[in-house]
VEXTI-120047 format. One record per residue (C-alpha): residue in three letters; residue number from 1; x, y, z negated. Coordinates in Angstrom, 1 decimal, always signed. Last residue first. Layout:
% residues N
<residuo->ALA | num->NUM | xx->X | yy->Y | zz->Z>
...
This chain:
% residues 89
<residuo->LYS | num->89 | xx->+164.6 | yy->+114.9 | zz->-38.4>
<residuo->TYR | num->88 | xx->+167.7 | yy->+113.2 | zz->-37.6>
<residuo->PHE | num->87 | xx->+168.0 | yy->+110.8 | zz->-40.5>
<residuo->CYS | num->86 | xx->+164.9 | yy->+108.9 | zz->-39.4>
<residuo->VAL | num->85 | xx->+166.2 | yy->+105.4 | zz->-39.9>
<residuo->GLY | num->84 | xx->+167.5 | yy->+105.9 | zz->-43.5>
<residuo->TYR | num->83 | xx->+164.8 | yy->+108.6 | zz->-44.5>
<residuo->GLU | num->82 | xx->+162.2 | yy->+106.2 | zz->-43.2>
<residuo->VAL | num->81 | xx->+163.2 | yy->+103.2 | zz->-45.1>
<residuo->LYS | num->80 | xx->+163.6 | yy->+105.1 | zz->-48.1>
<residuo->TYR | num->79 | xx->+160.2 | yy->+106.5 | zz->-47.7>
<residuo->TYR | num->78 | xx->+158.4 | yy->+103.2 | zz->-47.2>
<residuo->MET | num->77 | xx->+160.4 | yy->+101.6 | zz->-50.0>
<residuo->ASP | num->76 | xx->+158.7 | yy->+104.3 | zz->-52.1>
<residuo->PRO | num->75 | xx->+155.4 | yy->+104.1 | zz->-50.7>
<residuo->SER | num->74 | xx->+155.0 | yy->+100.8 | zz->-51.2>
<residuo->LYS | num->73 | xx->+151.6 | yy->+99.2 | zz->-50.5>
<residuo->ALA | num->72 | xx->+150.0 | yy->+102.2 | zz->-48.8>
<residuo->LYS | num->71 | xx->+153.2 | yy->+103.0 | zz->-46.6>
<residuo->MET | num->70 | xx->+153.9 | yy->+99.2 | zz->-45.8>
<residuo->SER | num->69 | xx->+150.8 | yy->+99.4 | zz->-43.9>
<residuo->ASN | num->68 | xx->+147.6 | yy->+97.1 | zz->-44.5>
<residuo->ASN | num->67 | xx->+145.6 | yy->+99.3 | zz->-46.6>
<residuo->VAL | num->66 | xx->+144.2 | yy->+102.1 | zz->-44.4>
<residuo->GLY | num->65 | xx->+144.7 | yy->+99.8 | zz->-41.6>
<residuo->ILE | num->64 | xx->+147.4 | yy->+99.3 | zz->-38.8>
<residuo->ASP | num->63 | xx->+149.4 | yy->+102.3 | zz->-40.1>
<residuo->CYS | num->62 | xx->+152.9 | yy->+100.9 | zz->-39.0>
<residuo->PHE | num->61 | xx->+155.6 | yy->+100.2 | zz->-41.5>
<residuo->GLY | num->60 | xx->+155.0 | yy->+96.4 | zz->-41.5>
<residuo->LEU | num->59 | xx->+155.4 | yy->+96.7 | zz->-37.6>
<residuo->LEU | num->58 | xx->+158.7 | yy->+97.4 | zz->-38.4>
<residuo->LEU | num->57 | xx->+159.6 | yy->+93.8 | zz->-39.2>
<residuo->ASN | num->56 | xx->+157.5 | yy->+92.6 | zz->-36.2>
<residuo->ILE | num->55 | xx->+159.7 | yy->+94.9 | zz->-33.5>
<residuo->VAL | num->54 | xx->+162.9 | yy->+93.5 | zz->-35.2>
<residuo->LEU | num->53 | xx->+161.9 | yy->+90.0 | zz->-34.7>
<residuo->THR | num->52 | xx->+160.7 | yy->+90.2 | zz->-31.2>
<residuo->PHE | num->51 | xx->+163.8 | yy->+91.8 | zz->-30.0>
<residuo->CYS | num->50 | xx->+166.1 | yy->+89.1 | zz->-32.0>
<residuo->ALA | num->49 | xx->+164.4 | yy->+86.6 | zz->-30.1>
<residuo->ILE | num->48 | xx->+164.2 | yy->+88.6 | zz->-26.6>
<residuo->GLY | num->47 | xx->+167.9 | yy->+88.9 | zz->-27.1>
<residuo->THR | num->46 | xx->+168.5 | yy->+85.3 | zz->-28.1>
<residuo->PHE | num->45 | xx->+166.3 | yy->+84.1 | zz->-25.3>
<residuo->VAL | num->44 | xx->+168.4 | yy->+86.4 | zz->-22.7>
<residuo->LYS | num->43 | xx->+171.7 | yy->+85.0 | zz->-24.0>
<residuo->SER | num->42 | xx->+170.5 | yy->+81.5 | zz->-23.8>
<residuo->LEU | num->41 | xx->+169.5 | yy->+82.0 | zz->-20.3>
<residuo->ILE | num->40 | xx->+172.9 | yy->+83.6 | zz->-19.4>
<residuo->ILE | num->39 | xx->+174.7 | yy->+80.3 | zz->-20.8>
<residuo->LYS | num->38 | xx->+172.4 | yy->+77.8 | zz->-19.1>
<residuo->SER | num->37 | xx->+173.1 | yy->+79.6 | zz->-15.9>
<residuo->GLU | num->36 | xx->+177.0 | yy->+79.6 | zz->-16.4>
<residuo->GLU | num->35 | xx->+176.6 | yy->+75.8 | zz->-17.3>
<residuo->SER | num->34 | xx->+175.0 | yy->+75.1 | zz->-13.9>
<residuo->LYS | num->33 | xx->+172.3 | yy->+72.7 | zz->-13.5>
<residuo->TYR | num->32 | xx->+169.4 | yy->+74.8 | zz->-14.4>
<residuo->ARG | num->31 | xx->+165.9 | yy->+72.5 | zz->-14.9>
<residuo->GLU | num->30 | xx->+166.6 | yy->+71.7 | zz->-18.3>
<residuo->TYR | num->29 | xx->+166.9 | yy->+75.4 | zz->-19.8>
<residuo->MET | num->28 | xx->+163.7 | yy->+76.3 | zz->-17.7>
<residuo->GLU | num->27 | xx->+161.7 | yy->+73.6 | zz->-19.5>
<residuo->MET | num->26 | xx->+163.0 | yy->+74.6 | zz->-22.4>
<residuo->PHE | num->25 | xx->+162.1 | yy->+78.4 | zz->-22.0>
<residuo->ILE | num->24 | xx->+158.4 | yy->+77.1 | zz->-20.9>
<residuo->MET | num->23 | xx->+158.0 | yy->+74.9 | zz->-24.0>
<residuo->ILE | num->22 | xx->+159.2 | yy->+77.8 | zz->-26.3>
<residuo->GLY | num->21 | xx->+156.7 | yy->+80.3 | zz->-24.5>
<residuo->ALA | num->20 | xx->+153.9 | yy->+77.8 | zz->-25.0>
<residuo->LEU | num->19 | xx->+154.8 | yy->+77.4 | zz->-28.5>
<residuo->VAL | num->18 | xx->+154.9 | yy->+81.3 | zz->-29.3>
<residuo->PHE | num->17 | xx->+151.5 | yy->+81.7 | zz->-27.1>
<residuo->MET | num->16 | xx->+150.0 | yy->+79.0 | zz->-29.4>
<residuo->TRP | num->15 | xx->+151.3 | yy->+80.4 | zz->-32.7>
<residuo->ALA | num->14 | xx->+149.9 | yy->+83.6 | zz->-32.1>
<residuo->PHE | num->13 | xx->+146.2 | yy->+82.0 | zz->-32.4>
<residuo->ASP | num->12 | xx->+145.2 | yy->+82.0 | zz->-36.0>
<residuo->LEU | num->11 | xx->+148.0 | yy->+84.3 | zz->-37.0>
<residuo->PHE | num->10 | xx->+146.1 | yy->+87.2 | zz->-35.2>
<residuo->TYR | num->9 | xx->+143.1 | yy->+87.2 | zz->-37.1>
<residuo->ARG | num->8 | xx->+143.9 | yy->+89.9 | zz->-39.7>
<residuo->GLY | num->7 | xx->+145.6 | yy->+92.1 | zz->-37.5>
<residuo->THR | num->6 | xx->+143.7 | yy->+92.2 | zz->-34.6>
<residuo->SER | num->5 | xx->+140.4 | yy->+91.9 | zz->-36.2>
<residuo->GLY | num->4 | xx->+140.2 | yy->+95.7 | zz->-37.1>
<residuo->ALA | num->3 | xx->+137.2 | yy->+96.4 | zz->-35.0>
<residuo->GLN | num->2 | xx->+139.1 | yy->+99.1 | zz->-32.9>
<residuo->MET | num->1 | xx->+141.8 | yy->+96.5 | zz->-32.4>
């Protein structure tokens, strides 16, 4: 991360991790015999997918680099979202 390559090159290899995770989930789903276990596993997967989506959306607000953050590219939108989320400040 110190070299600045994480943000730029993450998409080069991130899809392999996502694909491996989906394959592992599908294998686990096929191995469980009871319908109750499959429902629980589906709920866990849905929770993890939602959590990942929220985290990735919020990463747009982080200062990864000087010009790579939402604060640098669109300060009006950044402050609107910040004041909406951080109302307790």
